[in-house]
Steps between C-alpha positions, in 0.01 A plus 500: 500500500496342148837418341564659158499254202640605159248387237694516166296433188271660232218748550249511212149590385292218364214607259263207454224518226226236431397429144140357506564275215753236390833585333481185281197645330680803377847373430512314173767226481563549121538879540733480812796639303318837458324519831289815561223468761326730746300401797232705687567455877211649703650374835844624609677550833840631609683325785814588697747216467853393470677263744653773721171684539302182557732352764526827677115536504454159664784550751329835602169328563684291764654808665840449349740761383572440125715738305434452125809525281383571145531737200193668368414760236371851518139363499538322828372779720172333583674172582745680728216688676311180553795326671592801702129528606523151631803584708756337279845656466560587133842668554670241288261514210694680230324698230675480165447824293327477161381147542172323581453250788503146388166409358318188388203522269284187511201432280299190597220330301208281618714192479760650724749528217732804542685744278762680710732783424770589762696830506787476746559876507680622808549136625779478245700740724471293819879458533531883542311473841807491730488311820855559601395684811193276594436342832236237581454164681389320182435566133342328201633519143169455299437501129635812336741587213769232504789751537307660791451173677869419487597863603264482805631148591864620485441811704303316765766242533775766538273660769459174676124509465345146463261464211254264341529444128160492348521370135142534391429663168875561444547132444547533118784747555724264703711219366662245726816711558283804591303289740811368671646850523189627678460206726850542626420847619158431644407339841167359369321413181124525436345325185171346404502129409539558133787742548671253729507243221647764265770588756592132543519457122715817434741449794519116488437498877214384707304751712616300808863541392445877447324521842813352667695812416226744612295572820193385308325428173122555491298336216145616478247262365173705474205323638722223627692723740880525485824296566763640731853371474716618796767360733515176300130446546206505263188622659155505329307811589122429481284727281251748621152469366394818307153629562474537121726487196473826298830595371842346547682818385742614772461189722876425483585853604252471790665185610842675493364783703383268775818301487719813545285633775526173692872483468551851623255452792667208657300223349668180385536414128217254534258746664604772257411277216163433656440863531599534137234248405234701699588813319468316161165353593370836597613671183360236260140593623551849357535637147839668427826487703428781746125509561476264804466698827503248797576645840786354696239335727345340191832355393575373848170329518563297176855421621371370839202312343727325253823444682421560868753784524480876534679803355778645715372756745 
């Protein structure tokens, strides 16, 4: 039976519109002080997103038992129904009255420039989602409101539940002292290669030094695979060749989903990272963070073809 994993992080709606022109042709540099522009966007789509929702979605594809821990607004009914319909436990998703679910509005032009507006909404109340009675084998503290991330970490530590600290998009919120405080409570750290450099700069410590105090540090490197630092060793995890590159949105969350499933299914850190790479390569071939639908057999086939191993029975 799958082991429950607490997936702390944001849940959000992403509304993505495409302007079939170029912003630079409509924004006049000499009038920027009194900007007033309007763009016709004939193409628009709405995606389910947020780190908690995305990680849980990917774990569920593998047959895991993710338990999202997030705060949403009164407009989240369709998202909750979607997750429940997939068999995901939403009992720890808290609805905050008189708020909207976090939402990102993105308008992209033909040069791939973007104008983005983000409304945090219910995410701002993440710290109110109490985990003082929680029980799980593992957890992850993924990007969310800063106060919520610290509250989750402290409650998990008090409950004796090991967790991965996933810095991600929350990077601008954490100074060196904040990072050290979170790392001291965590059992593992996941970052991409750019974030790893920022962590080193802000803490004044190398990733290897940080890894010496944790079970593991995982540094993802996109098409170049990943680097695992564990047990005093540095292990390069070979990449998985994607069938096509369509959209990188949500690839990091897919990787985290695979990593967590592996750890809670008896796989080593190295093999769990390999599974994370597989999940990221599958996601990148699909537009949006939650539209890829491989079967467990499909995932296992890629895992075996690339690394010569299988998913746990």
